[in-house]
Kinemage of the C-alpha trace (Angstrom):
@kinemage 1
@onewidth
@group {chain A} dominant
@subgroup {mainchain}
@vectorlist {calphas} color= white
{ca unk a 1} P 178.965 179.819 66.198
{ca unk a 2} L 176.301 177.345 66.780
{ca unk a 3} L 172.991 177.923 65.019
{ca unk a 4} L 169.945 178.304 67.273
{ca unk a 5} L 167.315 175.573 66.795
{ca unk a 6} L 164.067 176.796 65.383
{ca unk a 7} L 160.917 175.427 67.038
{ca unk a 8} L 157.691 175.937 65.206
{ca unk a 9} L 154.938 177.258 67.472
{ca unk a 10} L 157.094 177.030 70.613
{ca unk a 11} L 157.925 179.988 72.763
{ca unk a 12} L 161.181 180.242 74.664
{ca unk a 13} L 160.445 180.591 78.367
{ca unk a 14} L 161.516 183.921 79.793
{ca unk a 15} L 160.826 185.799 76.594
{ca unk a 16} L 158.357 188.676 76.382
{ca unk a 17} L 156.032 186.617 74.227
{ca unk a 18} L 155.997 183.757 76.750
{ca unk a 19} L 155.272 186.131 79.650
{ca unk a 20} L 152.493 187.796 77.662
{ca unk a 21} L 150.857 184.467 76.805
{ca unk a 22} L 151.171 183.255 80.411
{ca unk a 23} L 149.620 186.486 81.714
{ca unk a 24} L 146.714 186.101 79.285
{ca unk a 25} L 146.202 182.483 80.344
{ca unk a 26} L 146.184 183.397 84.045
{ca unk a 27} L 143.769 186.283 83.490
{ca unk a 28} L 141.458 183.976 81.557
{ca unk a 29} L 141.529 181.363 84.341
{ca unk a 30} L 140.828 184.039 86.947
{ca unk a 31} L 137.847 185.328 84.955
{ca unk a 32} L 136.397 181.810 84.592
{ca unk a 33} L 136.814 181.052 88.311
{ca unk a 34} L 135.135 184.349 89.276
{ca unk a 35} L 132.230 183.547 86.973
{ca unk a 36} L 131.805 180.103 88.561
{ca unk a 37} L 131.831 181.584 92.083
{ca unk a 38} L 129.278 184.216 91.050
{ca unk a 39} L 126.968 181.524 89.642
{ca unk a 40} L 127.203 179.465 92.848
{ca unk a 41} L 126.483 182.495 95.036
{ca unk a 42} L 123.573 183.528 92.809
{ca unk a 43} L 122.008 180.074 93.089
{ca unk a 44} L 122.374 180.149 96.900
{ca unk a 45} L 121.150 183.742 97.236
{ca unk a 46} L 117.487 182.896 96.641
{ca unk a 47} L 117.568 179.640 98.593
{ca unk a 48} L 116.590 179.575 102.252
{ca unk a 49} L 119.160 178.335 104.745
{ca unk a 50} L 117.948 175.299 106.665
{ca unk a 51} L 118.626 174.646 110.361
{ca unk a 52} L 118.069 171.921 112.939
{ca unk a 53} L 117.391 172.600 116.612
{ca unk a 54} L 119.700 170.981 119.168
{ca unk a 55} L 119.323 171.161 122.946
{ca unk a 56} L 116.176 171.143 125.017
{ca unk a 57} L 113.144 173.457 125.029
{ca unk a 58} L 111.809 175.577 127.875
{ca unk a 59} L 109.361 173.615 130.031
{ca unk a 60} L 106.788 174.555 132.654
{ca unk a 61} L 104.451 172.663 134.971
{ca unk a 62} L 101.679 174.784 136.564
{ca unk a 63} L 100.743 172.038 139.060
{ca unk a 64} L 104.237 171.614 140.540
{ca unk a 65} L 105.697 175.034 139.730
{ca unk a 66} L 108.527 173.363 137.802
{ca unk a 67} L 110.091 175.735 135.316
{ca unk a 68} L 113.114 175.273 133.096
{ca unk a 69} L 114.511 177.903 130.727
{ca unk a 70} L 115.765 175.395 128.189
{ca unk a 71} L 118.741 175.754 125.945
{ca unk a 72} L 118.240 175.430 122.206
{ca unk a 73} L 120.709 176.353 119.512
{ca unk a 74} L 120.125 176.080 115.798
{ca unk a 75} L 122.783 174.459 113.631
{ca unk a 76} L 123.428 173.699 109.972
{ca unk a 77} L 124.953 170.283 109.211
{ca unk a 78} L 125.629 169.525 112.898
{ca unk a 79} L 128.304 166.902 113.549
{ca unk a 80} L 126.761 166.215 116.961
{ca unk a 81} L 123.465 167.132 118.575
{ca unk a 82} L 121.938 166.344 121.978
{ca unk a 83} L 118.161 166.693 121.903
{ca unk a 84} L 115.317 166.265 124.393
{ca unk a 85} L 111.758 167.178 123.494
{ca unk a 86} L 110.739 167.949 127.091
{ca unk a 87} L 113.955 168.866 128.997
{ca unk a 88} L 114.116 165.440 130.679
{ca unk a 89} L 117.330 163.404 130.516
{ca unk a 90} L 115.471 160.116 130.142
{ca unk a 91} L 114.223 161.439 126.767
{ca unk a 92} L 117.693 162.612 125.701
{ca unk a 93} L 118.799 161.706 122.177
{ca unk a 94} L 122.569 162.198 122.043
{ca unk a 95} L 123.810 161.984 118.434
{ca unk a 96} L 127.496 162.073 117.442
{ca unk a 97} L 129.553 161.618 114.269
{ca unk a 98} L 126.746 162.801 111.983
{ca unk a 99} L 127.386 162.829 108.222
{ca unk a 100} L 124.609 164.515 106.222
{ca unk a 101} L 123.198 164.103 102.717
{ca unk a 102} L 120.548 166.228 101.030
{ca unk a 103} L 120.795 169.044 103.605
{ca unk a 104} L 118.461 171.909 102.724
{ca unk a 105} L 116.070 169.649 100.798
{ca unk a 106} L 112.595 168.633 102.019
{ca unk a 107} L 114.202 165.576 103.662
{ca unk a 108} L 117.786 165.451 105.013
{ca unk a 109} L 119.408 162.129 105.927
{ca unk a 110} L 122.367 161.406 108.208
{ca unk a 111} L 124.348 158.456 109.451
{ca unk a 112} L 126.031 158.575 112.813
{ca unk a 113} L 125.952 157.112 116.305
{ca unk a 114} L 123.543 157.425 119.210
{ca unk a 115} L 125.091 157.417 122.687
{ca unk a 116} L 123.367 155.689 125.616
{ca unk a 117} L 122.274 158.359 128.062
{ca unk a 118} L 122.379 156.089 131.130
{ca unk a 119} L 125.134 153.628 132.033
{ca unk a 120} L 122.740 151.129 133.625
{ca unk a 121} L 124.920 148.049 132.948
{ca unk a 122} L 128.127 149.802 134.117
{ca unk a 123} L 130.026 149.051 130.892
{ca unk a 124} L 130.399 152.654 129.795
{ca unk a 125} L 128.255 154.763 127.551
{ca unk a 126} L 127.786 152.673 124.424
{ca unk a 127} L 127.538 154.079 120.888
{ca unk a 128} L 125.210 152.443 118.402
{ca unk a 129} L 124.888 153.063 114.639
{ca unk a 130} L 121.873 155.155 113.751
{ca unk a 131} L 120.211 156.829 110.769
{ca unk a 132} L 118.510 160.207 111.131
{ca unk a 133} L 115.799 161.599 108.857
{ca unk a 134} L 114.881 165.274 109.206
{ca unk a 135} L 111.780 166.536 107.414
{ca unk a 136} L 109.123 169.245 107.150
{ca unk a 137} L 111.243 172.404 106.995
{ca unk a 138} L 109.178 175.413 108.092
{ca unk a 139} L 109.800 179.121 108.757
{ca unk a 140} L 109.877 180.443 112.346
{ca unk a 141} L 106.533 180.630 114.164
{ca unk a 142} L 104.618 183.734 113.086
{ca unk a 143} L 106.496 184.113 109.780
{ca unk a 144} L 105.246 183.079 106.376
{ca unk a 145} L 108.677 182.673 104.826
{ca unk a 146} L 112.113 184.158 104.756
{ca unk a 147} L 115.774 183.327 104.478
{ca unk a 148} L 115.694 180.629 107.194
{ca unk a 149} L 113.813 177.346 107.482
{ca unk a 150} L 113.855 174.913 110.402
{ca unk a 151} L 113.369 171.144 110.224
{ca unk a 152} L 110.409 170.248 112.467
{ca unk a 153} L 110.499 166.424 112.542
{ca unk a 154} L 113.329 164.019 113.320
{ca unk a 155} L 113.015 160.245 112.867
{ca unk a 156} L 115.741 158.196 114.565
{ca unk a 157} L 116.239 154.690 113.139
{ca unk a 158} L 118.423 152.019 114.725
{ca unk a 159} L 119.629 149.626 111.973
{ca unk a 160} L 120.058 146.756 114.456
{ca unk a 161} L 116.326 146.923 115.179
{ca unk a 162} L 114.986 147.559 111.678
{ca unk a 163} L 111.387 148.168 112.742
{ca unk a 164} L 112.240 150.246 115.805
{ca unk a 165} L 112.333 153.972 115.235
{ca unk a 166} L 110.974 157.000 117.000
{ca unk a 167} L 109.966 160.468 115.904
{ca unk a 168} L 110.801 163.679 117.724
{ca unk a 169} L 109.309 167.135 117.272
{ca unk a 170} L 112.039 169.722 116.614
{ca unk a 171} L 111.435 173.258 117.823
{ca unk a 172} L 111.425 176.446 115.768
{ca unk a 173} L 112.092 179.963 117.015
{ca unk a 174} L 108.957 181.438 118.540
{ca unk a 175} L 107.357 178.221 119.799
{ca unk a 176} L 105.758 178.161 123.237
{ca unk a 177} L 107.380 176.237 126.134
{ca unk a 178} L 106.403 172.640 126.800
{ca unk a 179} L 103.636 172.634 129.436
{ca unk a 180} L 103.289 169.610 131.722
{ca unk a 181} L 99.974 168.883 133.489
């Protein structure tokens, strides 16, 4: 007979002791992961969720009788967003490929592309690099606070034209339609 080697502190796999130690290790890992998830959910529970409006608002002109229902949806971390502050296509800001940082903070920043909204030179709709800065998160109109906040300002900056940027007003739930003279 061959003598069995003795290993100090080692456990032969498949033995009851090895299975017991493995079970204890797995239970310990499961308990730690549950605790981490609970901490993350607890930190998010008190925080308001922040949204950005995409689309175009309702608009009305008493002098011409023009009326447009608008179509706004509210998104978190949108990858693309087409926005017009007065329902007109010449004011359309079509953003694609957005990658966000600092979402939910007082200021959120994104990099992406802006798409030309008119193919005036007949070379296709061009995409240009752009930086977006959202700011001034506020609750819906008529509410003093709550679980949802909405960014109310959007600054669009074109890196090719460092000094050229424009600011758009983003709509919150409950705002009145845009009224044209």
